[in-house]
C-alpha positions in Angstrom: 170.7 278.8 165.6 170.3 277.4 169.9 169.2 274.2 169.2 171.1 273.4 166.4 174.0 274.0 168.0 172.7 271.8 170.7 172.4 269.2 168.6 175.9 270.0 166.7 178.1 270.3 170.2 176.3 267.1 171.0 178.0 265.0 168.2 181.3 266.8 169.1 183.6 263.9 169.9 187.2 261.9 169.7 185.2 260.3 166.8 183.8 262.8 165.6 184.3 266.3 163.8 182.7 269.0 162.4 183.3 271.4 159.2 181.0 274.7 159.5 181.0 277.0 156.9 179.5 280.7 157.8 180.1 284.1 156.7 178.8 285.0 160.5 180.4 284.8 163.8 177.3 284.4 165.3 176.8 280.5 165.1 180.5 280.6 167.2 178.9 282.0 169.6 177.4 278.4 170.5 180.2 276.2 168.8 183.2 276.9 170.3 185.7 276.3 167.2 189.5 274.8 167.3 191.2 276.1 163.7 189.4 278.8 161.9 189.9 279.5 158.3 189.4 282.0 156.0 188.7 281.1 152.2 189.1 283.7 149.2 188.8 282.8 146.0 188.6 279.2 146.6 192.0 279.9 148.4 192.5 279.7 152.7 194.1 283.2 153.0 194.3 282.9 156.7 194.0 280.7 159.8 194.1 280.8 163.2 192.3 279.8 166.4 188.7 280.9 167.6 189.8 284.7 167.7 190.7 284.6 164.0 186.6 284.5 163.5 186.0 288.1 166.0 188.6 289.5 164.2 187.2 289.1 160.9 183.6 290.1 162.8 186.1 293.2 163.4 187.8 294.2 160.5 185.4 292.4 158.1 185.8 290.6 154.9 186.3 293.5 152.7 189.8 294.6 153.8 190.9 291.0 154.3 190.2 290.0 150.8 192.1 293.3 149.6 195.2 292.0 151.0 194.9 288.3 150.3 194.5 289.6 146.5 196.8 292.0 146.9 199.7 289.1 147.3 199.1 286.9 145.0 198.7 289.8 142.1 202.5 288.8 140.7 204.3 292.8 140.3 
């Protein structure tokens, strides 16, 4: 993971962006994101900065998924 992240970090710059899709916060110990988004059922339900990845790591996905689905379920 460290070797891959070093390669990614070497490419980052004003003319190059990177999209990382992961279920694990650990890669973000090596690659610092500018933005983080949580997708549920193909929709972005939360976005934020690097702190969002830590929040998801602490809370888990299940609660976020439940909240997202509750918010989109018609009454």
